[in-house]
ROKEDO-738587 format. One line per 8 residues: number of its first residue (from 1); for each residue x, y, z of N, C-alpha, C. Coordinates in nm, 4 decimals, decimal comma. Each point is the difference from the previous one (the first is absolute). Layout:
REM residues N
NUM> X/Y/Z/X/Y/Z/X/Y/Z ~ ...
This chain:
REM residues 90
1> 10,9686/0,0082/20,2260/-0,0053/-0,0053/-0,1447/0,1349/0,0358/-0,0586 ~ 0,0320/-0,0611/-0,1131/0,1259/0,0300/-0,0664/-0,0094/0,1362/-0,0679 ~ 0,1071/0,0743/0,0060/0,0038/0,1305/-0,0660/0,0248/-0,0182/-0,1490 ~ -0,0548/0,0908/-0,0787/0,0188/0,0047/-0,1458/-0,0454/-0,1277/-0,0713 ~ -0,0950/-0,0705/0,0578/-0,0513/-0,1211/-0,0633/-0,1113/0,0331/-0,0997 ~ -0,0870/0,0934/0,0368/-0,1138/0,0352/-0,0840/0,0273/0,1274/-0,0788 ~ -0,0551/0,0103/-0,1203/0,0200/0,1222/-0,0784/-0,0769/0,1170/0,0615 ~ 0,0385/0,1197/-0,0391/-0,0637/0,1220/0,0487/-0,1443/0,0068/-0,0497
9> -0,0928/0,0177/0,0898/-0,1433/0,0071/-0,0299/-0,0420/0,1451/0,0203 ~ -0,0360/0,0692/-0,1079/-0,0229/0,1437/0,0063/-0,1178/0,0403/-0,0893 ~ -0,0515/0,1225/0,0163/-0,1091/0,0476/-0,0859/0,0475/0,0190/-0,1442 ~ -0,0827/-0,0423/-0,0957/0,0300/0,0120/-0,1425/-0,1287/0,0365/-0,0727 ~ 0,0120/0,0834/-0,1022/-0,1148/0,0355/-0,0839/0,0061/-0,0852/-0,1262 ~ -0,1078/-0,0715/-0,0301/-0,0137/-0,0729/-0,1253/-0,0898/0,0824/-0,0905 ~ 0,0466/0,0259/-0,1231/-0,0716/0,0897/-0,0906/-0,0296/-0,0711/-0,1311 ~ -0,1264/0,0043/-0,0403/-0,0444/-0,0541/-0,1284/-0,0184/0,1181/-0,0934
17> 0,0933/0,0179/-0,0907/-0,0034/0,1163/-0,0882/-0,1143/-0,0065/-0,1006 ~ -0,0403/-0,1201/-0,0417/-0,1059/-0,0108/-0,0996/-0,1355/0,0414/0,0557 ~ -0,0207/-0,0133/0,1306/-0,1286/0,0349/0,0597/0,0091/0,1246/0,0872 ~ 0,1166/0,0627/0,0064/0,0215/0,1177/0,0851/-0,0457/-0,0303/0,1428 ~ 0,0536/-0,1093/0,0546/-0,0394/-0,0500/0,1308/0,1256/-0,0339/0,0785 ~ 0,0034/0,0377/0,1267/0,1145/-0,0309/0,0852/-0,0499/-0,0307/0,1401 ~ 0,0734/-0,0853/0,0709/-0,0350/-0,0292/0,1381/0,1270/-0,0189/0,0818 ~ -0,0104/0,0383/0,1254/0,1110/-0,0092/0,0935/-0,0182/-0,1239/0,0857
25> 0,1039/-0,0812/0,0062/-0,0028/-0,1211/0,0807/0,1405/-0,0261/0,0520 ~ 0,0164/-0,1072/0,0740/0,1330/-0,0351/0,0498/0,0520/-0,1192/-0,0786 ~ 0,1306/0,0022/-0,0302/0,0589/-0,1054/-0,0802/0,1500/-0,0056/0,0238 ~ 0,0600/-0,1092/-0,0438/0,1455/-0,0109/0,0038/0,0607/0,0433/-0,1322 ~ -0,0823/0,0276/-0,1008/0,0484/0,0443/-0,1303/0,0604/0,1395/0,0117 ~ 0,1025/0,0250/-0,0805/0,0655/0,1302/0,0031/0,0024/0,0596/-0,1394 ~ 0,0226/0,1294/-0,0057/0,0063/0,0713/-0,1263/0,0847/0,1246/0,0173 ~ 0,0630/0,0418/-0,1078/0,0790/0,1231/0,0015/-0,0917/0,1208/-0,0166
33> -0,1107/-0,0182/-0,0762/-0,0942/0,1097/-0,0225/-0,0813/0,0261/0,1260 ~ -0,0340/0,1266/0,0222/-0,0814/0,0375/0,1152/-0,1158/0,0880/-0,0451 ~ -0,0990/0,0122/0,0861/-0,1157/0,0840/-0,0274/-0,0450/0,0618/0,1317 ~ -0,0516/0,1207/-0,0083/-0,0538/0,0636/0,1199/-0,1467/-0,0392/0,0121 ~ -0,0354/-0,0587/0,1131/-0,1350/-0,0493/0,0234/-0,0865/0,1116/0,0558 ~ -0,1283/-0,0233/0,0130/-0,0944/0,1017/0,0464/0,0245/0,0434/0,1435 ~ 0,0695/-0,0818/0,0788/0,0282/0,0380/0,1380/0,1242/0,0883/0,0115 ~ 0,0639/0,0321/-0,1128/0,1160/0,0877/-0,0007/0,1330/-0,0728/0,0094
41> -0,0018/-0,1294/0,0254/0,1237/-0,0787/0,0083/0,0394/-0,0529/-0,1375 ~ 0,1284/-0,0291/-0,0150/0,0522/-0,0553/-0,1240/0,0232/-0,1496/0,0194 ~ -0,0536/-0,0797/-0,0946/0,0106/-0,1455/0,0075/0,0565/-0,0541/-0,1313 ~ 0,0652/-0,1160/0,0046/0,0409/-0,0646/-0,1253/-0,1242/-0,0401/-0,0782 ~ 0,0082/0,0076/-0,1322/-0,1145/-0,0340/-0,0844/0,0395/-0,1123/-0,0947 ~ -0,0896/-0,0971/-0,0154/0,0198/-0,1113/-0,0921/-0,1147/0,0035/-0,1006 ~ 0,0356/0,0108/-0,1281/-0,1009/0,0038/-0,1055/-0,0371/-0,1420/-0,0394 ~ -0,1304/-0,0268/-0,0058/-0,0508/-0,1320/-0,0378/-0,0841/0,0129/-0,1262
49> -0,0107/-0,1100/-0,0745/-0,0772/0,0021/-0,1241/-0,1487/-0,0206/0,0250 ~ -0,0339/-0,0844/0,0977/-0,1405/-0,0313/0,0271/-0,0247/0,0088/0,1497 ~ -0,1097/0,0637/0,0363/-0,0421/0,0056/0,1404/-0,1496/-0,0279/0,0047 ~ -0,0577/0,0127/0,1174/-0,1436/-0,0235/0,0121/-0,0813/0,1034/-0,0772 ~ 0,0599/0,1139/-0,0290/-0,0712/0,1044/-0,0738/-0,0024/-0,0256/-0,1505 ~ 0,0918/-0,0837/-0,0506/0,0052/-0,0218/-0,1442/-0,0174/-0,1460/-0,0406 ~ -0,0086/-0,0925/0,0944/-0,0154/-0,1415/-0,0340/-0,1420/-0,0271/-0,0484 ~ -0,0159/-0,0727/-0,1111/-0,1341/-0,0241/-0,0549/-0,0955/-0,0672/0,0978
57> 0,0488/-0,0896/0,0829/-0,0893/-0,0677/0,0938/-0,0524/0,0984/0,1045 ~ 0,0849/0,0869/0,0507/-0,0403/0,0954/0,1030/-0,0867/0,1119/-0,0545 ~ 0,0218/0,0371/-0,1259/-0,0753/0,1112/-0,0576/-0,1321/-0,0448/-0,0602 ~ -0,0222/-0,1312/-0,0107/-0,1260/-0,0493/-0,0544/-0,0024/-0,0096/-0,1505 ~ 0,1137/0,0142/-0,0649/0,0045/-0,0091/-0,1455/0,0483/-0,1363/-0,0474 ~ 0,0107/-0,0955/0,0909/0,0454/-0,1348/-0,0360/-0,1062/-0,0688/-0,0843 ~ 0,0458/-0,0781/-0,0959/-0,0924/-0,0737/-0,0853/-0,0390/-0,1302/0,0686 ~ -0,1232/-0,0382/-0,0172/-0,0478/-0,1269/0,0536/0,0173/-0,1046/-0,1085
65> 0,0679/-0,1080/0,0335/0,0254/-0,1055/-0,0972/-0,1183/-0,0949/-0,0016 ~ -0,0433/-0,0354/-0,1194/-0,1120/-0,0924/-0,0162/0,0505/-0,1408/0,0258 ~ -0,0096/-0,0460/0,1238/0,0539/-0,1311/0,0351/-0,0827/-0,1128/-0,0594 ~ -0,1293/0,0203/-0,0161/-0,0832/-0,1061/-0,0563/0,0434/-0,0280/-0,1437 ~ 0,0290/0,1021/-0,0747/0,0466/-0,0184/-0,1371/0,1348/-0,0683/-0,0060 ~ 0,0860/0,0295/0,0943/0,1320/-0,0623/0,0036/-0,0108/-0,1487/0,0341 ~ -0,0907/-0,0333/0,0922/-0,0177/-0,1396/0,0375/-0,0535/-0,0796/-0,1188 ~ -0,0978/0,0540/-0,0698/-0,0559/-0,0690/-0,1159/0,1049/-0,0175/-0,1085
73> 0,0820/0,1006/-0,0208/0,1058/-0,0097/-0,1002/0,0986/-0,1104/0,0387 ~ 0,0340/-0,0082/0,1283/0,0888/-0,1050/0,0481/-0,0617/-0,1379/-0,0219 ~ -0,1275/-0,0137/0,0330/-0,0670/-0,1296/-0,0166/-0,0077/-0,0407/-0,1468 ~ -0,0245/0,0962/-0,0876/-0,0036/-0,0313/-0,1424/0,1369/-0,0459/-0,0485 ~ 0,1039/0,0641/0,0498/0,1342/-0,0302/-0,0472/0,0568/-0,1281/0,0620 ~ -0,0155/-0,0172/0,1309/0,0656/-0,1095/0,0699/-0,0954/-0,0991/0,0660 ~ -0,1282/0,0240/-0,0082/-0,0955/-0,0871/0,0678/-0,0083/-0,1364/-0,0637 ~ -0,0648/-0,0921/0,0703/-0,0194/-0,1347/-0,0521/-0,0958/0,0048/-0,1173
81> 0,0224/-0,0857/-0,0973/-0,0959/-0,0032/-0,1120/-0,1349/-0,0529/0,0487 ~ -0,1038/0,0364/-0,0680/-0,1348/-0,0439/0,0399/-0,0077/-0,1510/-0,0073 ~ -0,0687/-0,0588/0,0947/-0,0133/-0,1460/0,0040/-0,0805/-0,0466/-0,1207 ~ 0,0582/-0,0942/-0,0708/-0,0685/-0,0498/-0,1184/-0,0774/-0,1261/0,0375 ~ -0,1196/-0,0125/-0,0541/-0,0801/-0,1190/0,0300/0,0464/-0,1151/-0,0891 ~ 0,0187/-0,1183/0,0566/0,0445/-0,1142/-0,0829/-0,1118/-0,0406/-0,0960 ~ 0,0421/-0,0492/-0,1118/-0,0991/-0,0426/-0,0988/-0,0666/-0,1292/0,0472 ~ -0,1294/-0,0098/-0,0256/-0,0735/-0,1194/0,0416/0,0204/-0,1099/-0,1024
89> 0,0219/-0,1236/0,0503/0,0174/-0,1106/-0,0970/-0,1302/-0,0289/-0,0747 ~ 0,0119/-0,0369/-0,1201/-0,1174/-0,0255/-0,0841/-0,0588/-0,1366/0,0163
């Protein structure tokens, strides 16, 4: 294998400040900030805005979109006009 081809893969803490949630994983991402983890070691920490602890889909607070209403609205707006019956000759 070639030397210095791949970036350094090391333990990193990702922290979601809005949900007070953090997890330790391995990544190539780096940071100047560090945090002491529960195992007593110090790891680089990367602050994120959304994680599984604060994402609406994961927390169950996601809104369900009424797709039937959207389809009907689309059909009303862009659908074919209703078939008109031809007039009968007299």
